[in-house]
N, CA, C and O of each residue as an XYZ file, in Angstrom:
604
protein
N     120.910     97.248    158.144
C     121.093     98.079    156.970
C     122.491     98.697    157.016
O     122.922     99.222    158.043
N     123.173     98.623    155.905
C     124.527     99.153    155.839
C     124.515    100.569    155.261
O     123.656    100.914    154.450
N     125.471    101.372    155.687
C     125.574    102.727    155.157
C     126.661    102.819    154.090
O     126.803    103.856    153.442
N     127.427    101.748    153.901
C     128.487    101.747    152.889
C     127.892    101.503    151.510
O     126.923    100.759    151.363
N     128.481    102.135    150.505
C     128.045    101.927    149.144
C     128.525    100.574    148.644
O     129.616    100.124    148.995
N     127.711     99.932    147.829
C     128.124     98.687    147.203
C     129.216     98.981    146.183
O     129.189    100.015    145.516
N     130.159     98.085    146.065
C     131.271     98.265    145.139
C     131.056     97.420    143.893
O     130.584     96.286    143.973
N     131.404     97.979    142.745
C     131.342     97.231    141.496
C     132.542     96.298    141.428
O     133.622     96.632    141.916
N     132.357     95.139    140.829
C     133.450     94.170    140.711
C     133.847     93.889    139.267
O     134.895     93.289    139.027
N     133.052     94.299    138.323
C     133.403     94.069    136.920
C     134.449     95.090    136.487
O     134.617     96.120    137.141
N     135.148     94.816    135.399
C     136.099     95.817    134.902
C     135.362     97.109    134.544
O     134.265     97.079    133.988
N     135.976     98.225    134.869
C     135.393     99.519    134.576
C     136.356    100.369    133.766
O     137.574    100.235    133.875
N     135.797    101.227    132.971
C     136.577    102.212    132.246
C     136.602    103.469    133.098
O     135.551    103.953    133.517
N     137.794    104.004    133.362
C     137.852    105.211    134.191
C     138.174    106.437    133.347
O     138.450    106.332    132.152
N     138.133    107.597    133.987
C     138.343    108.851    133.262
C     139.768    108.984    132.727
O     139.976    109.627    131.698
N     140.743    108.396    133.395
C     142.125    108.459    132.919
C     142.259    107.660    131.624
O     142.857    108.135    130.658
N     141.711    106.463    131.604
C     141.751    105.649    130.388
C     140.969    106.319    129.263
O     141.393    106.290    128.107
N     139.842    106.915    129.595
C     139.037    107.603    128.586
C     139.819    108.762    127.975
O     139.757    108.986    126.766
N     140.550    109.497    128.804
C     141.375    110.604    128.302
C     142.466    110.091    127.369
O     142.772    110.720    126.356
N     143.048    108.949    127.713
C     144.071    108.349    126.841
C     143.455    107.998    125.491
O     144.060    108.247    124.449
N     142.280    107.431    125.505
C     141.624    107.035    124.256
C     141.347    108.228    123.346
O     141.627    108.159    122.149
N     140.806    109.316    123.883
C     140.514    110.459    123.012
C     141.811    111.094    122.508
O     141.861    111.569    121.374
N     142.852    111.107    123.331
C     144.145    111.646    122.881
C     144.723    110.794    121.752
O     145.263    111.333    120.785
N     144.617    109.481    121.867
C     145.122    108.588    120.817
C     144.336    108.760    119.524
O     144.909    108.695    118.437
N     143.039    108.976    119.632
C     142.223    109.196    118.435
C     142.639    110.488    117.732
O     142.753    110.524    116.507
N     142.864    111.536    118.504
C     143.288    112.809    117.918
C     144.687    112.688    117.324
O     144.959    113.262    116.270
N     145.571    111.954    117.980
C     146.918    111.729    117.430
C     146.833    111.025    116.073
O     147.578    111.357    115.151
N     145.933    110.063    115.955
C     145.748    109.369    114.676
C     145.230    110.340    113.623
O     145.649    110.284    112.467
N     144.325    111.227    114.014
C     143.794    112.223    113.072
C     144.908    113.145    112.586
O     144.969    113.490    111.406
N     145.778    113.536    113.496
C     146.895    114.407    113.104
C     147.800    113.705    112.099
O     148.276    114.332    111.152
N     148.042    112.411    112.296
C     148.861    111.653    111.343
C     148.204    111.600    109.965
O     148.884    111.576    108.940
N     146.872    111.581    109.958
C     146.130    111.553    108.695
C     145.954    112.941    108.084
O     145.554    113.071    106.927
N     146.254    113.971    108.862
C     146.082    115.325    108.372
C     144.650    115.812    108.391
O     144.271    116.669    107.592
N     143.840    115.264    109.310
C     142.439    115.677    109.429
C     142.187    116.215    110.829
O     142.982    115.989    111.742
N     141.071    116.930    110.995
C     140.722    117.526    112.284
C     139.410    116.904    112.760
O     138.424    116.856    112.024
N     139.421    116.430    114.005
C     138.278    115.680    114.513
C     137.933    116.065    115.949
O     138.666    116.784    116.627
N     136.808    115.562    116.369
C     136.428    115.526    117.771
C     136.313    114.066    118.156
O     135.909    113.235    117.343
N     136.669    113.746    119.403
C     136.576    112.369    119.895
C     135.911    112.381    121.270
O     136.170    113.261    122.091
N     135.052    111.394    121.507
C     134.326    111.277    122.769
C     134.360    109.826    123.231
O     134.218    108.905    122.427
N     134.551    109.633    124.531
C     134.441    108.312    125.139
C     133.316    108.366    126.169
O     133.233    109.283    126.987
N     132.453    107.352    126.101
C     131.366    107.204    127.080
C     131.549    105.903    127.838
O     132.217    104.981    127.369
N     130.944    105.840    129.023
C     130.977    104.597    129.779
C     129.875    103.662    129.273
O     129.181    103.981    128.308
N     129.719    102.518    129.920
C     128.757    101.513    129.448
C     127.315    102.009    129.485
O     126.466    101.485    128.764
N     127.029    103.002    130.309
C     125.672    103.547    130.354
C     125.474    104.681    129.355
O     124.376    105.227    129.242
N     126.536    105.039    128.629
C     126.428    106.080    127.611
C     126.741    107.478    128.098
O     126.552    108.447    127.363
N     127.224    107.600    129.343
C     127.562    108.918    129.883
C     128.993    109.292    129.518
O     129.887    108.446    129.538
N     129.203    110.548    129.188
C     130.505    111.021    128.712
C     131.549    110.975    129.819
O     131.324    111.439    130.937
N     132.713    110.394    129.469
C     133.875    110.371    130.363
C     134.987    111.301    129.892
O     135.709    111.866    130.714
N     135.132    111.467    128.570
C     136.207    112.309    128.042
C     135.820    112.860    126.678
O     135.149    112.199    125.886
N     136.259    114.085    126.427
C     136.014    114.767    125.153
C     137.299    115.468    124.740
O     138.002    116.045    125.571
N     137.595    115.411    123.457
C     138.738    116.158    122.901
C     138.342    116.608    121.509
O     137.988    115.785    120.664
N     138.400    117.907    121.264
C     138.101    118.452    119.934
C     139.284    119.293    119.489
O     139.740    120.177    120.215
N     139.778    119.012    118.284
C     140.859    119.802    117.726
C     140.352    121.192    117.356
O     139.218    121.349    116.903
N     141.201    122.195    117.553
C     140.861    123.542    117.126
C     140.622    123.510    115.620
O     141.278    122.767    114.890
N     139.704    124.299    115.182
C     139.341    124.402    113.768
C     138.606    123.187    113.229
O     138.342    123.121    112.028
N     138.266    122.216    114.085
C     137.375    121.158    113.608
C     135.953    121.716    113.658
O     135.690    122.715    114.327
N     135.063    121.073    112.960
C     133.688    121.550    112.931
C     133.110    121.556    114.343
O     133.366    120.625    115.105
N     132.345    122.571    114.710
C     131.733    122.584    116.039
C     130.849    121.359    116.310
O     130.701    120.936    117.456
N     130.269    120.798    115.253
C     129.367    119.649    115.412
C     130.090    118.341    115.699
O     129.444    117.344    116.026
N     131.423    118.321    115.583
C     132.133    117.047    115.724
C     131.921    116.397    117.085
O     131.828    115.173    117.176
N     131.845    117.189    118.130
C     131.711    116.609    119.472
C     130.372    115.895    119.628
O     130.327    114.767    120.120
N     129.292    116.534    119.218
C     127.980    115.895    119.378
C     127.840    114.668    118.485
O     127.258    113.665    118.899
N     128.367    114.737    117.270
C     128.306    113.572    116.381
C     129.158    112.438    116.946
O     128.733    111.283    116.939
N     130.360    112.760    117.436
C     131.220    111.742    118.049
C     130.548    111.134    119.275
O     130.642    109.928    119.501
N     129.866    111.966    120.070
C     129.154    111.447    121.244
C     128.056    110.476    120.826
O     127.862    109.441    121.462
N     127.345    110.809    119.763
C     126.286    109.910    119.277
C     126.865    108.581    118.802
O     126.284    107.525    119.049
N     127.996    108.632    118.127
C     128.642    107.388    117.683
C     129.096    106.562    118.879
O     128.890    105.349    118.907
N     129.711    107.208    119.867
C     130.170    106.503    121.070
C     128.982    105.894    121.821
O     129.043    104.747    122.264
N     127.901    106.671    121.961
C     126.701    106.200    122.645
C     126.101    104.994    121.931
O     125.704    104.022    122.575
N     126.034    105.055    120.610
C     125.473    103.957    119.831
C     126.290    102.689    120.015
O     125.729    101.611    120.212
N     127.621    102.811    119.953
C     128.488    101.642    120.133
C     128.327    101.056    121.533
O     128.260     99.837    121.694
N     128.266    101.924    122.550
C     128.095    101.442    123.927
C     126.707    100.846    124.128
O     126.562     99.837    124.819
N     125.703    101.447    123.545
C     124.330    100.969    123.701
C     124.145     99.559    123.154
O     123.534     98.708    123.802
N     124.672     99.319    121.964
C     124.482     98.021    121.316
C     125.640     97.054    121.545
O     125.512     95.862    121.265
N     126.769     97.552    122.052
C     127.918     96.684    122.287
C     128.578     96.216    121.007
O     129.168     95.137    120.962
N     128.476     97.029    119.966
C     129.047     96.679    118.662
C     129.403     97.983    117.943
O     128.796     99.024    118.196
N     130.381     97.919    117.055
C     130.778     99.104    116.307
C     129.607     99.623    115.470
O     128.766     98.851    115.010
N     129.570    100.931    115.283
C     128.419    101.554    114.625
C     128.212    101.084    113.190
O     127.071    100.909    112.762
N     129.280    100.879    112.450
C     129.102    100.428    111.061
C     128.578     98.992    111.015
O     127.846     98.633    110.093
N     128.943     98.177    111.992
C     128.404     96.816    112.054
C     126.918     96.844    112.399
O     126.134     96.043    111.888
N     126.543     97.773    113.271
C     125.128     97.891    113.625
C     124.316     98.348    112.417
O     123.190     97.894    112.213
N     124.890     99.246    111.619
C     124.205     99.698    110.399
C     123.954     98.526    109.464
O     122.888     98.422    108.858
N     124.942     97.642    109.351
C     124.774     96.455    108.505
C     123.677     95.551    109.048
O     122.903     94.981    108.279
N     123.606     95.417    110.361
C     122.570     94.581    110.977
C     121.176     95.136    110.722
O     120.227     94.377    110.522
N     121.054     96.462    110.729
C     119.747     97.078    110.512
C     119.257     96.859    109.083
O     118.056     96.740    108.838
N     120.194     96.807    108.150
C     119.853     96.435    106.784
C     119.411     97.544    105.865
O     119.848     97.586    104.714
N     118.560     98.447    106.321
C     118.081     99.499    105.426
C     118.132    100.848    106.116
O     118.038    100.945    107.339
N     118.282    101.874    105.317
C     118.287    103.237    105.842
C     116.936    103.552    106.478
O     116.868    104.207    107.518
N     115.874    103.084    105.853
C     114.528    103.347    106.376
C     114.373    102.784    107.797
O     113.836    103.460    108.674
N     114.833    101.575    108.018
C     114.729    100.981    109.351
C     115.600    101.748    110.342
O     115.184    101.985    111.477
N     116.808    102.139    109.921
C     117.701    102.912    110.793
C     117.048    104.230    111.205
O     117.180    104.659    112.351
N     116.349    104.866    110.276
C     115.658    106.121    110.581
C     114.583    105.885    111.634
O     114.439    106.690    112.555
N     113.832    104.803    111.518
C     112.800    104.490    112.513
C     113.427    104.272    113.890
O     112.895    104.739    114.897
N     114.536    103.575    113.933
C     115.210    103.326    115.215
C     115.676    104.635    115.831
O     115.507    104.841    117.033
N     116.260    105.522    115.034
C     116.754    106.789    115.578
C     115.609    107.716    115.984
O     115.781    108.557    116.866
N     114.446    107.571    115.352
C     113.287    108.346    115.789
C     112.772    107.839    117.129
O     112.301    108.620    117.956
N     112.863    106.541    117.337
C     112.419    105.961    118.601
C     113.402    106.255    119.734
O     112.996    106.398    120.887
N     114.694    106.347    119.407
C     115.727    106.596    120.416
C     116.693    107.653    119.893
O     117.679    107.313    119.239
N     116.430    108.916    120.167
C     117.355    109.966    119.725
C     118.753    109.743    120.298
O     118.916    109.189    121.385
N     119.747    110.183    119.549
C     121.125    110.045    120.007
C     121.861    108.880    119.392
O     123.067    108.731    119.591
N     121.144    108.042    118.640
C     121.801    106.941    117.952
C     122.276    107.398    116.582
O     121.627    108.222    115.938
N     123.408    106.861    116.138
C     123.942    107.221    114.831
C     124.652    106.010    114.241
O     125.606    105.496    114.824
N     124.185    105.562    113.091
C     124.670    104.331    112.479
C     125.595    104.591    111.301
O     125.296    104.200    110.173
N     126.716    105.247    111.559
C     127.734    105.477    110.544
C     129.104    105.140    111.129
O     129.259    105.063    112.347
N     130.078    104.945    110.279
C     131.422    104.578    110.732
C     131.990    105.625    111.673
O     131.747    106.823    111.528
N     132.759    105.133    112.649
C     133.442    106.038    113.567
C     133.132    105.801    115.021
O     133.671    106.499    115.880
N     132.274    104.832    115.332
C     131.969    104.485    116.719
C     132.371    103.051    116.987
O     132.022    102.151    116.222
N     133.108    102.831    118.076
C     133.574    101.481    118.427
C     133.224    101.151    119.873
O     133.368    101.986    120.767
N     132.768     99.935    120.085
C     132.504     99.459    121.438
C     133.830     99.210    122.154
O     134.808     98.796    121.533
N     133.857     99.462    123.450
C     135.034     99.231    124.285
C     134.741     98.085    125.230
O     133.706     98.061    125.897
N     135.664     97.134    125.282
C     135.474     95.998    126.186
C     136.767     95.675    126.907
O     137.868     95.873    126.394
N     136.591     95.176    128.105
C     137.718     94.694    128.904
C     137.350     93.289    129.361
O     136.365     93.091    130.073
N     138.144     92.330    128.947
C     137.902     90.949    129.355
C     136.533     90.436    128.971
O     135.927     89.664    129.713
N     136.036     90.858    127.812
C     134.734     90.395    127.356
C     133.555     91.138    127.957
O     132.405     90.775    127.709
N     133.823     92.179    128.749
C     132.758     92.971    129.368
C     132.686     94.326    128.672
O     133.698     95.015    128.547
N     131.504     94.708    128.223
C     131.306     96.010    127.616
C     131.520     97.086    128.673
O     130.866     97.069    129.717
N     132.439     98.030    128.409
C     132.723     99.094    129.375
C     132.446    100.485    128.821
O     132.521    101.465    129.562
N     132.124    100.593    127.516
C     131.842    101.903    126.963
C     131.943    101.927    125.461
O     131.843    100.899    124.791
N     132.146    103.141    124.936
C     132.290    103.330    123.507
C     133.122    104.556    123.214
O     133.186    105.484    124.020
N     133.763    104.557    122.053
C     134.488    105.723    121.566
C     133.886    106.119    120.236
O     133.547    105.268    119.413
N     133.756    107.433    120.031
C     133.263    107.953    118.774
C     134.184    109.044    118.265
O     134.707    109.840    119.044
N     134.379    109.078    116.966
C     135.205    110.091    116.316
C     134.414    110.672    115.158
O     133.724    109.949    114.440
N     134.521    111.996    114.980
C     133.817    112.666    113.885
C     134.624    113.867    113.416
O     135.361    114.478    114.190
N     134.474    114.196    112.143
C     135.093    115.384    111.589
C     135.775    115.151    110.261
O     135.954    116.083    109.477
N     136.152    113.927    110.006
C     136.796    113.571    108.737
C     135.795    112.740    107.936
O     134.595    112.787    108.206
N     136.279    111.984    106.957
C     135.371    111.071    106.262
C     134.986    109.953    107.235
O     135.668    109.741    108.237
N     133.922    109.259    106.947
C     133.501    108.162    107.822
C     134.605    107.121    107.962
O     134.834    106.608    109.057
N     135.284    106.805    106.874
C     136.367    105.819    106.920
C     137.529    106.325    107.777
O     138.132    105.547    108.516
N     137.846    107.610    107.688
C     138.928    108.169    108.507
C     138.523    108.252    109.978
O     139.347    108.026    110.864
N     137.263    108.573    110.237
C     136.777    108.572    111.621
C     136.970    107.186    112.229
O     137.465    107.056    113.349
N     136.581    106.161    111.493
C     136.734    104.792    111.971
C     138.207    104.449    112.171
O     138.570    103.822    113.167
N     139.048    104.855    111.238
C     140.482    104.591    111.352
C     141.061    105.209    112.630
O     141.884    104.589    113.304
N     140.633    106.422    112.958
C     141.112    107.090    114.172
C     140.630    106.362    115.430
O     141.399    106.166    116.371
N     139.370    105.968    115.442
C     138.831    105.242    116.597
C     139.546    103.905    116.774
O     139.901    103.532    117.892
N     139.754    103.189    115.683
C     140.432    101.894    115.766
C     141.893    102.045    116.163
O     142.422    101.195    116.879
N     142.554    103.104    115.715
C     143.949    103.348    116.114
C     144.029    103.591    117.617
O     144.941    103.096    118.280
N     143.085    104.345    118.153
C     143.051    104.588    119.596
C     142.860    103.278    120.357
O     143.539    103.022    121.352
N     141.931    102.453    119.878
C     141.684    101.158    120.527
C     142.919    100.272    120.508
O     143.257     99.644    121.511
N     143.581    100.224    119.380
C     144.757     99.362    119.238
C     145.853     99.764    120.224
O     146.434     98.911    120.895
N     146.130    101.051    120.308
C     147.165    101.513    121.235
C     146.743    101.275    122.683
O     147.557    100.868    123.512
N     145.475    101.529    122.984
C     144.965    101.366    124.343
C     144.988     99.905    124.787
O     145.349     99.606    125.925
N     144.607     99.002    123.895
C     144.583     97.581    124.240
C     145.979     97.036    124.517
O     146.121     96.040    125.228
N     146.998     97.667    123.973
C     148.367     97.221    124.197
C     148.986     97.788    125.469
O     150.111     97.426    125.815
N     148.286     98.658    126.163
C     148.810     99.223    127.414
C     148.613     98.222    128.546
O     147.538     97.635    128.665
N     149.632     98.015    129.380
C     149.495     97.063    130.483
C     148.519     97.522    131.562
O     148.021     96.700    132.331
N     148.240     98.824    131.628
C     147.379     99.352    132.686
C     145.941     99.591    132.219
O     145.205    100.335    132.867
N     145.530     98.979    131.114
C     144.188     99.264    130.613
C     143.094     98.512    131.355
O     141.914     98.707    131.066
N     143.452     97.672    132.286
C     142.441     96.989    133.097
C     142.239     97.726    134.408
O     143.207     98.052    135.095
N     140.992     97.991    134.759
C     140.662     98.628    136.016
C     139.590     97.784    136.686
O     138.542     97.516    136.097
N     139.849     97.372    137.899
C     138.846     96.635    138.680
C     138.561     97.458    139.926
O     139.472     97.784    140.687
N     137.311     97.786    140.126
C     136.948     98.562    141.305
C     135.879     97.835    142.093
O     135.434     98.328    143.130
């Protein structure tokens, strides 16, 4: 029996990368002139980073967390998952069965090399602006040479 912990070999999202993502989302919100909260979760849905602009709604963080969790849970952006569900009634049943899911624009799945590593959620502006901020963060992050982490 070994006393050493097993090491993960798949790409992982770390707290430094998560902090970069929420900062990029907030920077995009500032360019749009809106105030938001942004949350990044890992592949299991646990929070890695949070950033809320002053004077944004207090609820933005929890809503952003739900969007990030939903994207990480299903491995697809929240608005795409809403389309897959097809009806509001079905979406309501799913959210009653699993609290914390939210099927509106603003949540994006995060992947590295085809592996799901987490999700980002943004809330506080219109749904379309929330999505724009999340996608802007992803675009900038994907272009960074250090966005791959192998542990």
